[in-house]
C-alpha positions as CSV (number, residue, x, y, z in Angstrom):
1,X,-11.3,36.6,-35.2
2,X,-7.9,36.1,-36.6
3,X,-6.0,39.2,-37.8
4,X,-3.1,38.8,-40.2
5,X,-0.4,41.4,-40.3
6,X,0.3,42.1,-43.9
7,X,3.2,44.4,-43.2
8,X,5.1,41.8,-41.2
9,X,8.8,42.4,-41.4
10,X,10.8,39.4,-42.5
11,X,13.6,38.9,-39.9
12,X,15.7,36.6,-42.0
13,X,18.7,37.9,-43.8
14,X,18.4,38.7,-47.5
15,X,20.2,36.3,-49.8
16,X,22.8,38.0,-51.9
17,X,25.0,36.8,-54.7
18,X,28.7,36.0,-54.3
19,X,29.9,39.3,-55.7
20,X,27.7,41.4,-53.4
21,X,28.6,39.2,-50.4
22,X,32.3,39.6,-51.2
23,X,31.9,43.4,-51.4
24,X,30.1,43.4,-48.0
25,X,33.0,41.5,-46.5
26,X,35.6,43.8,-48.0
27,X,33.7,46.9,-46.8
28,X,33.4,45.4,-43.3
29,X,37.1,44.6,-43.1
30,X,38.1,48.0,-44.3
31,X,35.8,49.7,-41.8
32,X,37.1,47.6,-38.9
33,X,40.8,48.3,-39.9
34,X,40.0,52.1,-40.0
35,X,38.5,52.0,-36.5
36,X,41.8,50.7,-35.2
37,X,42.5,48.6,-32.1
38,X,45.0,46.0,-31.2
39,X,47.9,46.1,-33.8
40,X,48.2,42.3,-33.9
41,X,44.5,41.9,-34.8
42,X,44.7,44.7,-37.3
43,X,47.7,43.0,-39.0
44,X,45.6,39.8,-39.2
45,X,42.6,41.6,-40.7
46,X,44.9,43.2,-43.3
47,X,46.1,39.8,-44.3
48,X,42.6,38.5,-44.5
49,X,41.5,41.5,-46.6
50,X,44.3,41.0,-49.1
51,X,43.4,37.3,-49.5
52,X,39.7,38.1,-49.9
53,X,40.5,40.7,-52.6
54,X,42.7,38.3,-54.5
55,X,40.2,35.4,-54.2
56,X,42.6,33.2,-52.3
57,X,40.9,33.3,-48.9
58,X,40.1,29.9,-47.4
59,X,37.9,29.9,-44.3
60,X,39.2,27.9,-41.3
61,X,35.7,27.0,-40.3
62,X,35.4,23.3,-39.5
63,X,32.3,21.4,-39.1
64,X,31.5,19.7,-35.9
65,X,32.5,16.0,-35.7
66,X,29.6,13.7,-36.2
67,X,29.0,10.8,-33.8
68,X,30.2,7.4,-34.9
69,X,27.6,4.7,-34.9
70,X,27.9,2.2,-32.0
71,X,29.1,-1.3,-32.9
72,X,26.8,-4.0,-31.9
73,X,28.2,-6.4,-29.4
74,X,28.6,-9.9,-30.7
75,X,27.4,-12.8,-28.6
76,X,30.2,-15.2,-27.7
77,X,29.5,-18.9,-28.6
78,X,30.0,-21.2,-25.7
């Protein structure tokens, strides 16, 4: 017999709209700044927080470089 768990918890993150996601990021940054730590890192987080709040934040995330296709070797005419 096969039993199906109806109350299975979905482990994937819930999708949220841009406004809710932005608010989550702002809350996380404020909480991290309040916790304290390395002053250099706190200054960087404050700068990021200001740019997120003013909608000028640009992520520095870069995609991995894709492989270039190999060129076929040409046969030399004799």
